N, C-alpha and C positions, 0 to 999 in steps of 0.2 A: 210209568213215565220215568225216563232216565234222568240222571243228575243234571246233565247239561241243559235239557229241555226245561226241567224244573227251575233252574237258575234263570233261564231266559224269561219264563213266565213271571217269576217273582220280580225280576227287574222291570218288566213292562208294567205290572200291576202297581209297583211302588211309585213309578214315575207318573202314573196316571192319577194318583191321589194328590189332591192339592196340599202342598206343604204348609203347615202352620208354623209360625215362629216357635222354635224349640230351643230354649236356652240350655246349653250344655256347660256344666261346671268344668273348667280347666284347672287342674291342680297347680299349686305353686311349685316352682322349680327353677333350676338353673340350666343353661345350655350355652353352647358356643354359637353366637350369632355371626352371620357372614359366612364366607366360604374359605376353605383352606387354599393355600397357594397352588396346590396340586390340582385343583378342580379346573377342568377344561372349560374354556369360554367364560371364565369368571371375569368380572369387572374390577377395576381398581378401587371402586367405592364400597367393596364388600369385605373390608378388613375384618378378619375374624377376631372376636373378643368375647370374654365371658360376661354373661348377663343373667340376672335373676329377676323373676317376675312373681308377683303375688297371685293368688288364685283369683279367678274372675269367671264370668259367664260369657259365652259366645254363642251366637245363633248357629245352630247346626247347618242352616241354609243361608244362601245369599238372599237379600230382601227381594220378595216377589213383586211382580207388577200389581197383583191384587192388593197386597198390603200397602204398597206405596200409593196406589190410587185411593184407598180408603182413608189415608191420613192426609195426603197432599191435594187430593181432588183433581189430579191429572196423572197421565201416564205418557211420558215422553219417549218411550221405548220404540226402537226401530222394528224389532221382532215382537209381535204381539202374542200374549198368552198369559192367563192368570198365574200359572205356575212357572212361568219363565222368570229369570231374574230381571229386575228393572235395570235398564241401562240408559245411556244417553243422558246421564245426570252429572252435574258439577259436584265438586267437593262441598260447596255451600248448600246444595240441595240435600246432600247426605246428612250434614249436621243439623239442618233445619228439620228434616224428617225425625231425627233422634229427639230433638226438643219437643216437637209436636206429639210424638208418640208418648213421651214421658208425661206430658201435660194431660193427654187423654186418659192415661192410666193412673193419674193422681200421684205421680212420682216427681222428684225434684229434677229440674232441667240441668243438664250437664254443661251446657255452653252459654256463654255471654257473647253475643255477636255484635260487634261494633264496626260496621263496614267490612273491610278486609281483615280486621284484627279480631281474633277469636280467643277467648279465654276458656279453659277447661276447669271446672270446679271439681276437684278430685273427690271430695267427700259426697257429692251428689249421688243419689241412688238410682237416677234415671238412665236412659239408654244413651249410648255413645258409640263412637267408632273405636276399633281396636287401635292401640298404638302399633308402631311398626315392630317393636320388639315382641309385643303380645302376638301379633299376627304370625311372625316367623316361628315363634315358640309353638303356637297352636298348629301351624301348618306342619311342622316337623313331627310333632307327636312323639318325641323321644328318638327320632331317627337322626342320623348324621350323614346320610347319603345325599346325593344330588337332588333327588325328589323324595317325597315321603313314601314312595312305592319302590325305591331302589335307585340305581345309578342310570337307568334308562327309562324313557317314557314310551307309552303306547296308548292309542286312542281308546282302548278298553278301560283305561284308568282315568283318562282326562279328556275334556273336549278342547282340542286345539287344532292347528293346521297340521293334521297328521301326516301329510305328505312330506313334511319337513321336521322330522324328529331331532332330538338332541344329537349333535355332532354330524348332522347331514352335510354341513358345510365342508367337512373333511372327507365326505364319502359320496358326494353327489355325482361326480364325474368318474372317479375311480373308487368303487365300493370295496373297502378293505376290512371293515369292522362288521362282523355278522350281527352284533347287537343293535346296529343302526338299521332299523327296518321301517320303511315308509308304510303308512296305514291310512285309515279313513280320514277324510277332511269333511266334517259335517257342514261347515260353512254357515253355521247359525248357532244361537244359544240353545241350550236344552233345559228341561225341567230341573229345578234346583235340587230335587231329591233323586236325581239320576246318578248312576254309577255308584261305586262303593265308597263309603266314608273312610276317613283316615282313622288312626288308632284312638283319637279323642272323640270320634263320632261326628266329625265335621265333613260336610260334602263339598266337593268342587273347590277345594283350596288351591288346586292346580287347574287353571283353565276356566272356561265358560265366560266369565267376565273378570276383568282385572278389578281388584277391590281397593277403593279408597281407604286409607288409614289416616290417623290424626296428624302425623308428623310432617313438618316441613322437611324438604329434602336438603341434605347437607352431609358433610363428612362425619362419620361416626365419632362421637366423643367417648372414647373407650374408658375414660375414668368415671363416666356416668353410667354405672352398670346395675343400679337397683331401680327397677321400674322406669327406665328412661322414656322420655316423650319427645325426643328430637330437639332440633335447634329452636331457639325462641324467636329468631328473626329469619325470614326467608322469602322466597318467591314461589317456588313450586311445592306442591304437596305430593306425597308418595302414594303410589298404588302398587299393589302386590298380586302375584299369582299368575299373571298372564291371562289371555282370553281365547275365545274360540278361533280367532284368526291369527294367533301368535305362533311363531316357530317354537319348537321344543325348548330351545335354550332360554327363552323368556319365561318358562314355567319353573325354572330352578327355584328351590326353596329360598336361596339367598339373593335372588335377582331383585333389583330395585328399579322401579320406573318413576321418573319425575315428570310431573304434568302441571300445567297452569291450572289452578283450582277453579278457574272460570270455564275451562274447557269441558265439553261434553261430547261423547262419542258413543257409538253403538257397542263398544266393548268395555265401557266403564260402568261399574256398578259398586255395590258395597255390602258389607255384613255388619250387624250391630252387636254390641256387647253391653254388659253391666258389671258393676263392681260386685265382688263377693265380700271382700274385706273393705271396710270404709277407709277411703284415702284421706290425705290431709293436704292442705294448701291449694293454690290456684296456679295453673300453668298458663301464663300469658304469652300468646304468640302474636307477633306483629309483622305485618307485611313490610318488607324492606323499603324504607323511606326513599332511598336513592333511586330504586327502581320505580317507585310510585310517582316520582317526579318526572319520569320520562314520558313525553307526549309527542304527538306528531304535529309539527307547526303548520300554519296555514299554507305556506309555500315550501314544502319539504324538498330536500335534495334526495333523490331516490336512486339507489343502485339495484339493478336486477341481474345478479350473477346466476348463471344456470349451467348445470352439467347435463349433457344429453348424449345418448348413444344411438337410439333408434329414431329420434326426432320428435317423440311425443312431448317431452319436456320443453324442447325448443319451440314448438308450435304454441304452447301455452305461454311461454315467456314472451314471445313476439306479440301475441295479442295483448298481454298485460302491459307491455311497453307502449303499444299503440294507444290504449285507453288512457294511460297515465300521462303520456305526452300531450294528448289532446286536452287533458284537464289542467295540468300544471306547467305545460310548455316543454318543448324539446330540450331546452338548456338545463332543465331540472331533473331529467330522467336519463340514466345511462344503462344500456343493455350490454352485458358482457358475458361471453361464453367462457366457462371454465375449461381451458384446454390443457391437456397433458403434453409434456415434452415428448413422450412416447405413447401415443394413443393406443387404447386397447384394440386389438385386431384378432380375427379368428374366433375360436370358441369362447364366447363371452363368459359362459359359466365357469370354465376352467381358469381363465386368467383372473377373473374377479374373485374366485374362490381362493386362489393363491394369495392375492393381496390381502383379503380379509383375514385369512388364517395367520398370516405373518404380521398383521396390523401394520401393513406397509403405508407409507406416505409418499406416493409417487410424485415426483417433481412436476411443477406446472409451468406451462409456457405463459399463461396469463399473469399479468402483473397489474395491480391497482396502484396508480401513482399517488393518490391522495385519498385514503379511506376516511380521514377525519372529516371531510366536507359533507359526508352523507349522514342524514338523520334516520333514513329508513332503508333497510335492506330486505328485498324480497328474494329469497333464496330458492331456486328451483333444482330439482334432482329426481331421478328415478329411484324408487325404494328397492334396493337390492339386498337380498339375504336379510330382509326385515330391518335394515338399518341404512345409514348413509353410505354412499359409495366412498371408497377410500380417497379419490381425488378431492371430494368435497371436504373430507377431514383435513387434508393438506391445506385447502383454502381457508378453513376456519382457524387453523393453527398458525396461519401466516400473518394475521392482522389483529388489531385490537378493536373489538366491537363494543366496548364499554359505552354506555349511555345511548345506544341506538335501539330503535324498534326493529326487531327481526321477525319476519313472517315467512313461513315456508309453504311451498306448493310442490306436490310430488305426484308423479305418475306411478302406477303399480300394476301388477298382474293379478291382484285379488286379495292381497294381504293388507290393503289400505296403507296406513303409515308404517305398519310394523311397529318398531320402537324407535324409528328415526327421529321423531319429534322429541322424545325423551333424551336421546343421545345428543341432539342439537342443543337442548336446554342445558345439559350438563357442560357443554362446551362454552356457552355464552352466558354465564351466570351473572355478569354485570350488565346485561342487556334486558330489555323487555321483550319477551317472546309472545308474539301475537297468536291468534287462533289460526291453525293451519288449514290448508286446502288440499284435497286429494282427488284424483280422478283415475279411472280404470283405462289403462293403455292410452288410446287416442282421445278419450273423454266423451265421445258420442256427440250427437247433434245439439245437445243443450249445454255443451261445455262453456261457450262464451257467455251464456245467460247466467250460469252458475258462477263463473269468474266475476261477472259484474256484481252479483249479490255479495260475494265474498269480499271484494274490494270495498263495497259500501259498508259492510259490517265491520271492516277493519279500519274505518275512518279515512278511507282513500277514495 
């Protein structure tokens, strides 16, 4: 049997074996967290800084559906399989799992849960989520490259939307970089012990499911560089690593995704950890009181701004407007198209690619006379290049959305939200970001029924 065939057989056999939780000791060390200014497609929230972490244990695998079912008595996953990662879980599901698993094994619970406020008892010996710093340190495994496998990604190394590898946005129309090679898009999660582990022995740190970590999302506190645990007050929790449906850029070791901790999606899972060295103190994290006070009034003023190119988002926006006008009255609901001064024409991939790469903010024809009067904004857009279209970025940066409830709906070609919801949340941190809604192209025959359910779930 030749070496290639042997490797293929070993890979198949290993993935067919049910993975049991395997806690790997991660040695203490220091590293540069974040990305260098030279890293292509980096975000401004990835400021590079020195961080040191104590040794700890991390599960070699993402939590499986079998393990989650055995502890929580349910399996919310979209893709079913004992050895697949559990997904479609909220951040609160993840920390509750940690506490219940600790209790089952006679260990001390790591978390005190008081509604949306959660405290981490650092000295507890039970299971917990990794902190964001621990996660990046463990992911990198001593590497300083864009990914722990090097500066380019490939579906043989990670489960992601392989047709859109790192820097595809600069090479989709005019392919000039031979390192950027489109590959397999599996379109689903894979067994947690699939593919090769990193240098610390951890599997799927890039791709498969994006992993919840403990921290609130916020600007890095670069002076807090010894076992940092993120902001103490916040709205969104961080998830890391990207998922099976993410573009290559969202798998970068430094990339940070910010998500409503109550959100659950078929690309959100988690990995567990335990202390090696006993910690000290309690990390109290509190949900931002200003955001907690934002509610939808009985008779809200609703704005439905939407950006549409092919008409899919427009059709959904018009139906949403019709439903809400019938419920709250025509005077309380405004439907507005986000129009560009110079609309996109011709090869949509090329023109949007140029704007994305240049981080352009194309000027808008649309003007909102009085944004202050609206309580609720339902923002519609097509998910392009796994993020928000640049005209929508212009719109978001043109007004103050503080104190409002913002809920997004988006059409897409198979990548679901991409990271558009995270990007939206980062733009409107003084607003409450509700649970989003997505639909494939035109949405299908059940689109209106799904929209009705989404509006009801959103309090509308």
